[in-house]
C-alpha positions in Angstrom: 13.7 36.4 9.5 10.0 36.3 10.1 8.7 35.7 13.7 6.9 32.1 14.0 4.3 31.6 16.4 2.8 28.4 17.1 0.8 26.1 14.4 -2.9 27.0 14.2 -4.9 24.2 16.1 -6.1 22.8 12.9 -3.1 22.2 11.3 -1.5 20.7 14.7 -4.3 18.3 15.0 -4.0 17.3 11.4 -0.2 16.8 11.8 -0.8 15.0 15.1 -3.4 12.6 13.4 -1.2 11.9 10.3 1.6 11.1 12.3 -0.1 8.7 14.6 -1.8 7.3 11.5 1.6 6.4 9.8 2.8 5.0 13.0 0.0 2.7 13.5 -0.3 1.6 9.6 3.5 0.8 9.6 3.1 -1.1 12.8 0.0 -3.0 11.5 1.8 -3.7 8.2 5.0 -5.3 10.2 2.6 -7.2 12.3 0.9 -8.8 9.1 4.3 -9.5 7.6 3.5 -6.9 4.7 6.3 -4.8 5.4 9.7 -6.1 7.0 11.3 -4.7 9.8 14.3 -3.3 8.2 12.1 -0.8 6.3 9.8 -0.1 9.0 12.6 1.9 11.0 12.9 4.9 8.9 8.9 5.3 8.7 8.5 4.7 12.4 11.4 7.2 13.2 9.9 9.7 11.0 6.1 9.6 12.4 7.9 10.0 16.0 9.8 13.0 15.0 6.9 14.5 13.5 4.7 14.0 16.2 7.7 15.6 18.8 8.0 18.5 16.3 4.1 19.0 16.1 3.8 19.3 20.0 7.3 21.0 20.5 6.9 23.3 17.7 9.8 25.8 19.3 12.2 22.9 18.5 11.4 23.2 14.8 11.8 27.0 15.0 15.0 26.5 16.6 16.4 24.0 14.3 15.2 26.3 11.4 17.4 29.0 12.9 20.1 26.8 13.5 20.4 25.6 9.7 19.7 29.1 8.5 16.6 28.4 6.9 14.0 31.4 6.7 10.8 29.5 7.6 10.1 26.3 9.2 8.5 25.1 6.3 11.6 25.3 4.5 13.3 23.0 7.3 10.4 20.4 6.8 11.0 20.6 3.1 14.6 19.9 3.5 14.3 17.0 6.0 11.6 15.5 3.7 14.2 15.6 0.9 16.7 14.1 3.3 14.3 11.4 4.1 13.4 10.5 0.4 17.4 10.3 -0.1 17.7 8.0 2.8 14.8 5.8 1.2 16.8 5.6 -2.1 20.0 4.7 -0.5 18.4 1.7 1.6 16.8 0.3 -1.8 20.0 0.7 -3.9 21.7 -1.2 -1.1 18.8 -3.8 -0.9 18.9 -4.1 -4.9 22.8 -4.5 -5.0 22.4 -7.5 -2.4 19.5 -9.0 -4.5 21.5 -8.5 -7.7 24.6 -10.6 -6.3 22.1 -13.0 -4.9 20.5 -13.5 -8.3 24.0 -13.8 -9.9 25.2 -16.5 -7.5 22.2 -18.5 -7.9 22.3 -18.4 -11.7 25.8 -19.7 -11.7 24.9 -22.4 -9.2 22.1 -23.5 -11.1 24.3 -23.6 -14.4 26.8 -25.8 -12.5 24.1 -28.2 -11.1 22.7 -28.2 -14.7 26.1 -29.0 -16.3 26.5 -31.8 -13.5 23.2 -33.5 -14.4 24.0 -33.4 -18.1 27.6 -35.1 -17.2 25.6 -37.7 -15.1 23.1 -38.3 -17.7 25.9 -38.9 -20.2 27.5 -41.7 -17.8 24.1 -43.4 -17.2 21.8 -42.5 -20.2 19.1 -44.8 -19.2 18.4 -43.4 -15.8 19.1 -39.6 -16.2 17.3 -39.5 -19.6 14.1 -40.4 -18.0 14.7 -38.2 -15.0 15.3 -35.2 -17.4 12.4 -36.0 -19.4 10.1 -36.1 -16.2 9.2 -39.7 -16.7 9.0 -40.8 -13.1 7.7 -44.5 -14.2 10.4 -44.9 -16.5 13.1 -44.2 -13.4 11.0 -46.3 -11.1 11.0 -49.4 -13.5 14.8 -48.7 -13.7 15.3 -49.0 -10.0 12.9 -52.1 -9.6 15.0 -54.1 -12.3 
C-alpha cells in the first residue's frame, strides 16, 4: 500500500473553497426557494464531509485502509458513486409519489367531469351555458 502524506496546499485550499462554496450556494438556493429543504440535506452533508476530510486528511487515509482501497482517490471516487446512487434513489422515490398523485388527480378530474355532464343532462339550460363558458347566459338564468 502506498504511503500517503497530506494534501498539497493548493489542493487543500481548492477543496476547502469548493466545499464552502457548495454549502453557501445550497443554503442560498433553499433561502430563495429554488431548492426544497428535502433535497438540500444530501448536498449540505456532502459539503460538510468534504470539508472535514480535507482538514482531517488522516481520517480519509484511515477510511481508505478500512475499506481496503489502495489510494484515497479511490475512496473518494467510491463515495462519489454512492452519493450519485443516493440521489438517484431519492429522485425515484419522488417520481413514484408524483406519478401516483397525477393518477389520482386524473381520476378525480374524470369523476368530476362525469358529474358535471350528468348535471348538464338534468338541467340542460343552466349547465350548457356554464360548459360553453357563457357566464352572461348563466346570470340571465339566475335572474329569472
